[in-house]
Structures are given as structure tokens and as C-alpha cells.
C-alpha positions in Angstrom: -82.8 1.4 -44.8 -86.1 -0.3 -43.9 -84.5 -2.7 -41.4 -86.0 -0.7 -38.4 -89.4 0.2 -40.0 -90.4 3.4 -41.8 -87.3 5.6 -42.3 -89.5 8.7 -42.3 -90.3 7.9 -38.6 -87.2 6.4 -37.0 -84.6 8.5 -38.8 -86.0 11.9 -37.5 -86.4 10.3 -34.1 -82.8 9.1 -34.1 -81.4 12.5 -35.1 -83.6 14.2 -32.5 -82.2 11.9 -29.9 -78.6 12.6 -31.1 -79.4 16.4 -31.0 -80.8 16.1 -27.5 -77.9 14.1 -26.2 -75.4 16.5 -27.7 -77.0 19.4 -26.0 -77.2 17.6 -22.7 -73.5 16.6 -22.8 -72.6 20.2 -23.7 -74.7 21.7 -20.9 -73.0 19.4 -18.4 -69.4 19.6 -19.6 -69.2 23.2 -20.8 -71.6 24.2 -18.0 -69.0 23.4 -15.3 -66.2 25.3 -17.0 -68.5 28.3 -17.7 -69.4 28.1 -14.1 -65.8 28.2 -13.0 -65.5 31.5 -15.1 -68.6 32.9 -13.5 -67.0 32.3 -10.0 -63.8 34.1 -10.9 -64.6 37.4 -9.0 -65.0 35.5 -5.7 -61.5 33.9 -5.8 -58.0 35.3 -5.0 -55.4 35.6 -7.8 -53.6 32.4 -6.9 -56.9 30.5 -6.6 -57.8 31.7 -10.1 -54.7 29.9 -11.5 -55.8 26.7 -9.8 -59.4 27.1 -11.1 -58.0 27.6 -14.7 -55.8 24.5 -14.2 -58.9 22.5 -13.2 -60.6 23.1 -16.6 -57.5 23.6 -18.8 -57.4 20.1 -20.4 -61.1 20.0 -21.0 -62.7 23.4 -21.9 -61.9 23.4 -25.6 -63.1 19.8 -26.2 -66.3 20.5 -24.2 -67.4 23.0 -26.8 -67.2 20.3 -29.5 -70.6 19.2 -28.3 -72.1 22.6 -29.1 -70.7 22.5 -32.6 -72.0 18.9 -33.0 -75.5 20.0 -31.8 -75.7 23.0 -34.2 -74.4 20.8 -37.0 -77.1 18.2 -36.4 -79.8 20.8 -36.3 -78.6 22.3 -39.6 -78.3 19.2 -41.6 -81.0 17.1 -40.1 -83.7 19.7 -39.4 -82.9 22.6 -41.7 -86.2 24.4 -41.5 -86.1 24.3 -37.7 -82.5 25.6 -37.8 -83.7 28.6 -39.8 -86.7 29.3 -37.5 -84.8 28.9 -34.2 -81.6 30.8 -35.2 -83.7 33.6 -36.8 -85.6 34.1 -33.6 -82.4 33.8 -31.4 -80.0 35.7 -33.7 -79.0 38.4 -31.1 -78.4 36.0 -28.1 -76.5 33.6 -30.4 -74.2 36.4 -31.5 -73.6 37.5 -27.9 -72.9 33.8 -27.0 -70.3 33.5 -29.8 -68.6 36.8 -28.7 -68.5 35.5 -25.2 -67.0 32.1 -26.3 -64.4 34.0 -28.3 -63.5 36.3 -25.4 -63.2 33.3 -23.1 -60.9 31.5 -25.5 -58.6 34.5 -26.1 -58.4 35.5 -22.4 -57.8 31.8 -21.4 -54.5 31.9 -23.3 -53.5 35.6 -22.9 -53.9 35.7 -19.1 -50.8 33.6 -18.7 -48.8 34.9 -21.7 -49.4 38.7 -21.4 -47.2 40.9 -19.2 -48.1 40.7 -15.5 -49.8 44.1 -15.3 -52.4 42.9 -17.8 -53.2 39.6 -16.2 -56.1 41.1 -14.1 -57.6 42.6 -17.3 -57.6 39.2 -19.0 -59.1 37.6 -15.8 -61.9 40.1 -16.1 -62.3 39.4 -19.8 -62.6 35.6 -18.9 -65.3 36.4 -16.4 -67.2 38.7 -18.8 -67.0 36.1 -21.6 -68.3 33.4 -19.2 -71.2 35.7 -18.1 -72.1 36.6 -21.7 -72.2 33.0 -22.7 -74.1 31.8 -19.7 -76.7 34.6 -19.7 -77.3 34.3 -23.5 -77.8 30.5 -23.2 -80.3 31.0 -20.4 -82.1 33.7 -22.3 -82.3 31.4 -25.3 -83.7 28.6 -23.1 -86.4 30.8 -21.7 -87.5 32.1 -25.1 -87.5 28.6 -26.5 -89.7 27.4 -23.7 -92.0 30.3 -24.5 -92.3 29.0 -28.1 -90.0 31.7 -29.5 -92.8 34.3 -29.1 -91.7 37.9 -28.4 -94.0 39.5 -25.8 -93.1 41.5 -22.7 -93.9 38.4 -20.5 -91.8 36.0 -22.6 -88.9 38.5 -22.6 -89.2 38.8 -18.8 -89.3 35.0 -18.4 -86.2 34.7 -20.7 -84.3 37.2 -18.5 -85.3 35.2 -15.4 -84.1 31.9 -16.9 -80.9 33.7 -18.1 -80.1 34.4 -14.4 -81.1 31.0 -13.1 -79.1 29.1 -15.8 -76.0 31.2 -15.0 -76.5 30.4 -11.3 -76.9 26.7 -12.2 -73.6 26.8 -14.2 -71.9 28.5 -11.2 -73.2 25.7 -9.0 -72.0 22.8 -11.2 -68.7 24.7 -11.6 -68.4 24.9 -7.8 -69.1 21.2 -7.4 -66.4 20.5 -10.1 -63.9 22.6 -8.0 -64.9 20.5 -4.9 -63.9 17.4 -6.9 -60.7 18.9 -8.5 -59.2 21.0 -5.7 -58.4 20.8 -2.0 -57.5 23.1 0.9 -58.9 26.6 1.2 -60.2 26.7 -2.4 -62.2 23.5 -1.9 -63.7 25.0 1.2 -64.7 28.1 -0.8 -66.2 25.9 -3.5 -68.4 24.2 -0.9 -69.6 27.6 0.3 -70.3 28.7 -3.3 -72.2 25.5 -3.8 -74.4 26.1 -0.8 -75.4 29.5 -2.2 -75.8 28.3 -5.8 -78.1 25.3 -5.0 -81.0 27.7 -4.4 -80.7 29.1 -7.9 -80.8 25.6 -9.2 -84.0 24.8 -7.2 -85.7 28.1 -8.4 -84.6 27.5 -12.0 -85.9 24.0 -12.1 -89.1 25.1 -10.5 -89.6 28.0 -12.9 -89.1 25.8 -16.0 -91.3 23.0 -14.6 -94.1 25.4 -13.9 -93.9 27.5 -17.0 -93.9 24.7 -19.6 -97.3 23.3 -18.7 -98.7 26.8 -18.2 -97.6 27.9 -21.7 -99.0 24.8 -23.5 -102.2 23.0 -22.8 -100.7 20.1 -24.7 -97.8 19.8 -22.3 -100.2 20.3 -19.3 -102.2 17.3 -20.6 -99.1 15.2 -21.1 -98.0 15.7 -17.4 -101.3 15.8 -15.5 -103.6 13.3 -17.3 -104.0 9.8 -15.9 -102.1 7.5 -15.7 -99.2 9.6 -17.0 -99.1 11.7 -13.8 -98.3 8.7 -11.7 -95.8 7.3 -14.2 -93.9 10.6 -14.4 -94.1 11.2 -10.6 -90.6 9.6 -10.0 -88.9 12.4 -12.1 -89.8 15.3 -9.7 -89.5 13.0 -6.6 -86.0 11.9 -7.7 -85.0 15.5 -8.3 -86.3 16.6 -4.9 -84.4 13.7 -3.2 -81.2 14.6 -5.1 -81.4 18.2 -4.0 -81.9 17.1 -0.4 -78.9 14.7 -0.6 -76.8 17.5 -2.2 -77.6 19.8 0.7 -76.8 17.2 3.3 -73.5 16.4 1.5 -72.5 20.0 1.2 -73.0 20.5 4.9 -70.6 17.7 5.6 -67.9 18.6 3.1 -65.0 18.8 3.0 -64.1 15.6 4.7 -60.7 14.6 6.2 -60.1 11.8 3.6 -61.9 13.7 0.7 -63.9 10.5 0.1 -67.1 12.2 -0.9 -65.7 15.1 -3.0 -67.1 13.4 -6.1 -70.7 13.2 -4.9 -71.9 16.8 -5.5 -70.7 16.9 -9.1 -72.1 13.4 -9.9 -75.4 14.2 -8.2 -75.6 17.5 -10.1 -75.1 15.7 -13.4 -78.0 13.3 -12.6 -80.1 16.4 -11.7 -79.4 18.0 -15.1 -80.2 14.7 -16.8 -83.5 14.4 -15.0 -84.4 18.0 -16.0 -83.4 17.3 -19.6 -85.6 14.2 -19.8 -88.5 16.2 -18.4 -88.1 18.8 -21.1 -87.7 16.3 -23.8 -90.9 14.5 -22.8 -92.8 17.8 -22.6 -91.8 19.1 -26.1 -91.8 15.9 -28.1 -92.6 15.6 -31.0 -92.0 19.4 -31.5 -88.6 20.7 -32.3 -89.9 24.3 -32.5 -92.4 24.4 -29.6 -96.0 24.2 -30.8 -94.9 25.1 -34.4 -92.8 22.4 -36.2 -92.5 18.7 -35.3 -89.3 16.8 -35.8 -91.0 14.9 -38.7 -92.0 18.1 -40.5 -88.6 19.7 -40.1 -86.5 16.6 -41.0 -84.5 16.3 -44.2 -85.2 13.6 -46.7 -84.8 10.1 -45.4 -82.1 9.4 -48.0 -80.1 12.4 -46.8 -80.5 11.4 -43.2 -79.4 7.9 -43.8 -76.2 9.0 -45.4 -75.5 11.5 -42.6 -76.2 8.7 -40.0 -73.5 6.6 -41.6 -71.0 9.5 -41.1 -72.2 10.0 -37.6 -71.5 6.4 -36.7 -67.8 7.1 -37.5 -67.5 10.6 -36.1 -69.5 10.3 -32.8 -67.4 7.4 -31.4 -64.2 9.5 -32.0 -65.7 12.5 -30.1 -66.7 10.2 -27.3 -63.4 8.5 -27.3 -61.2 11.6 -27.0 -63.5 13.1 -24.5 -63.3 10.0 -22.3 -59.5 9.9 -22.8 -59.0 13.5 -21.7 -61.0 13.0 -18.5 -59.2 9.7 -17.8 -55.7 11.1 -18.4 -56.3 14.3 -16.4 -58.2 12.8 -13.5 -57.3 13.7 -10.0 -56.7 17.0 -8.3 -55.7 20.0 -10.4 -52.1 21.1 -9.8 -50.4 24.5 -10.1 -50.9 26.0 -13.5 -47.8 26.0 -15.7 -47.2 26.6 -19.4 -43.5 25.6 -19.3 
């Protein structure tokens, strides 16, 4: 237990890293299938079947990462779990209703009688919107330190819209990768519109975090940290420029660069995540509770870590297997 130094230091840090990685993987993986649902109203009936087929093998497993993140928060940082979920009770409830609605409509849209298919398509879209907007609202309120004021509520509503647009963008880039023909052309057009929401969302979060907290401002704008961190925004700006150039040239005849927008968007999300992680460390509840104050007893964390060493590779393994087996273009949806 003392192999890596003081367990009261490295164990909370290890679990904070696991929590952060779980949230990041969830945002990327469930983000694109939520984004596909958000784009539903802009597609024709036949195209919706293809869109569902593109996420069918993955959407349920993607949500495993959300369960893992909440589980880690509960067992490793119980006091933070109570504080965060108490402050976010309503949006969490809305998110869960949206996830349930998505799951039910996903199955029923192909099994219900034909006259009801459109209703279940609408339910899938509504569930996707509820989930995306509630997650964006929670992100905004978290950045504001979970404080309830007219300004923080307004900012949370703004981030709700921007995160939903960001999900629609990564969903559109996923469709560029997984489809072809007219639907792929539509996905390129959707991506061109959605990229501005991503830019505005990243900008809003980047500007708000230092403004809310003098500590975060000091971490980013003191010397030499400013120059050491400068590659993060510069790389983000370069990626956005490359994305815009790529979208203007897609689709190509040989479909050779269909993978690039989705891959670049993942990197963009990762850069944004590392920026936020650096800003808020060591706090798990912004400006209130650090990871060390919220952590369970080292003995408990060590036992949980042993279990995690068995469970996490299994989750990573079946996730990788699913994306390997179902690689390539999505085919016509069939439940026969």
C-alpha cells in the first residue's frame, strides 16, 4: 500500500484520474450517439433508419461509462457525491428520464406498428435533447461552483445549448465516418453548421472559468504557466481550422478522409477536458471540496482499486471489441 508513497495522496489522485477519464470517454462515446438523436428532425424517414443502424451496436455500451463515473464518485468521493447530486438533483432526474425515453424508443420504433413509428422517432429525439440539454446545464452550473444565482442559471442555460450543439457536431462527424451517399453529404452540411457551436462553447467555458475563480485565473495567466499552457489553445485553434478545411473538401471520391472530422473532434474534446481538469484541480467541488478532503479512507480506496483493476480492463475490452467487430459503413437496419 505504501509502494507509491503516501496512500492519502496518490489514491485520491488515482481515483480522480479514473473519474475524469470515465467522464471523458462517456462524453465522446455517448456524445456522438446523443448527437445522432439530436439530428433526427433534419433527416428523412429512410435516413433515420441508417442513422440508428450506425449507433445500434454501441449506444448501450457507451452509457456504461456514465454508470462507472457515477459509481466512482459515490464510492471514492462520497461527500462530493452528496454535494454535487444534491445541487444537480433536477437536471439529473431529467437526464435519466431522457436516457430511459431514448432506450425505449430505440427498440419500439422498429417493433411498433408502422403508424406509430414517427411517434417513437419523435420520442427518440426528445429523449436525446433532454439528455444533452441537462448535461450541458449541469456542466455550466458545475463551472459556476454549483452556486444558484440569476447569472449562474443563465450561464448554465447557455452551456446547455452549446453542449447540445457540440453533441450534434460529433454526431454528424460520426455519420460522415459511418455512412455514404446523400446522408453523408447531409452530415457534412450539419457539421459545417455545428462547428460554430463548438467554437462558441469552448470559448464560453474558457472565458468563464478564470473569471469565476481568481485561483483559476492565477493558474492560467501567471508566469511561466501561461507559456507552458499556450499549446492547449493553439492546438485547439489549429484543429478547428483543419476541421473547417476538411469539411469543405468532403465527401471525397474515395472516402479516404471520412475518418478525420470524427478523430479531430475527439482530440478537441480531449484538449478541452485537460484544460478543465487543470483548472479545477485539486477541487472536485469547485472552490469548496478538494479530492483529498472528499476521498474515502485509504484502506477502502485500496480495496476498491483492486476491484477496478479487474473490472476496468473488461469494460475497455468489450468496448474495443464492439468497435472492431462493427467497423465500416452502417448497413440497412434490420432486426430479422
